[in-house]
C-alpha positions as CSV (number, residue, x, y, z in Angstrom):
1,M,3.6,-10.8,19.0
2,N,3.6,-10.3,15.2
3,M,2.5,-13.6,13.8
4,N,4.8,-13.1,10.8
5,T,7.9,-13.3,12.9
6,A,8.5,-17.0,12.2
7,D,7.7,-16.6,8.5
8,I,10.5,-14.1,7.9
9,L,13.2,-16.4,9.3
10,S,16.3,-16.5,7.1
11,L,19.8,-17.8,7.4
12,D,21.0,-14.3,8.2
13,S,18.4,-13.8,11.0
14,V,20.1,-13.3,14.4
15,L,18.2,-15.1,17.2
16,M,18.6,-15.4,20.9
17,Q,16.8,-17.2,23.8
18,C,14.1,-15.2,25.6
19,E,14.5,-14.7,29.3
20,G,12.4,-16.6,31.8
21,N,13.3,-20.2,30.8
22,I,15.0,-22.7,33.0
23,A,16.7,-25.6,31.0
24,S,18.5,-28.7,32.3
25,D,19.8,-32.0,31.0
26,M,17.9,-35.2,31.7
27,D,19.4,-38.4,30.3
28,G,21.2,-36.6,27.5
29,E,18.1,-34.5,26.4
30,K,17.4,-31.0,27.4
31,V,14.1,-30.1,29.1
32,M,13.0,-26.6,29.8
33,L,10.4,-24.8,32.0
34,N,9.0,-21.5,30.8
35,V,8.5,-19.6,34.0
36,K,6.0,-17.2,32.4
37,N,3.5,-19.7,31.1
38,G,4.4,-22.6,33.4
39,K,4.8,-25.0,30.4
40,Y,7.5,-27.7,30.3
41,Y,9.2,-28.5,27.0
42,N,11.3,-31.5,26.1
43,L,13.8,-30.1,23.6
44,G,15.4,-33.5,22.8
45,E,19.0,-33.9,21.8
46,V,19.0,-31.8,18.6
47,G,16.7,-29.2,20.1
48,G,19.0,-29.0,23.1
49,E,21.9,-28.2,20.9
50,I,19.9,-25.5,19.1
51,W,18.8,-24.1,22.4
52,T,22.4,-24.0,23.7
53,A,23.5,-22.2,20.5
54,L,20.9,-19.5,21.2
55,A,22.4,-18.6,24.6
56,S,24.0,-15.6,22.8
57,P,23.0,-13.9,19.6
58,V,23.6,-16.2,16.6
59,T,22.6,-16.4,13.0
60,A,20.2,-19.1,11.9
61,G,22.9,-20.1,9.4
62,R,25.4,-20.7,12.1
63,V,22.9,-22.8,14.0
64,V,22.5,-24.9,10.9
65,E,26.2,-25.3,10.6
66,I,26.5,-26.4,14.3
67,I,23.7,-29.0,13.8
68,Q,25.3,-30.2,10.6
69,E,28.6,-30.7,12.2
70,S,27.4,-32.1,15.5
71,F,25.0,-34.7,14.0
72,E,26.8,-35.3,10.7
73,V,23.7,-34.7,8.5
74,P,23.5,-33.0,5.1
75,E,23.0,-29.2,5.0
76,E,19.5,-29.5,3.6
77,I,18.3,-31.8,6.4
78,A,20.0,-29.6,9.1
79,R,18.4,-26.5,7.6
80,Q,14.9,-28.0,7.5
81,D,15.2,-29.3,11.1
82,V,16.7,-26.1,12.5
83,F,14.2,-23.8,10.8
84,A,11.3,-26.0,12.0
85,F,12.6,-25.9,15.5
86,L,13.4,-22.2,15.4
87,R,9.9,-21.4,14.2
88,S,8.4,-23.4,17.1
89,L,10.6,-21.5,19.6
90,L,9.5,-18.1,18.0
91,N,5.9,-19.1,18.0
92,E,6.1,-20.1,21.7
93,E,8.0,-16.9,22.4
94,L,10.9,-18.9,23.8
95,A,13.4,-17.2,21.4
96,S,13.3,-13.9,19.5
97,I,14.8,-12.5,16.3
98,V,17.1,-9.7,17.6
99,S,18.1,-8.5,14.1
100,R,17.3,-9.2,10.5
101,P,19.3,-8.8,7.3
C-alpha cells in the first residue's frame, strides 16, 4: 500500500470499507474481526457509526456531517475525530479511498 494514502485524505475523498471484515454490535459498541490478518478491533460507538457510513462509497465530508449530527458535536471536533479514525482504517487497510477529487 502507498504510505501516502492516509495523508491525502480530504473532505471530498470517497471511501469505502474493504472486504474481509466481520463487524457486530456488543453492548452498543461495534467490534470487528479482520479475516485476513486475524485481528480484532473495538471500533467504539463513534467508530461504529463511521464504519456503518462506509458500507457504501461516501465522502469524508458526509461522514463528518453524520458524526456531527449523531453526536451533536461542533464541525471542527467531528472533522478531527473522523479524519483520525479514517486514517487509522486506511493504515490498517480496513477501508480504502475509491476516488479522489
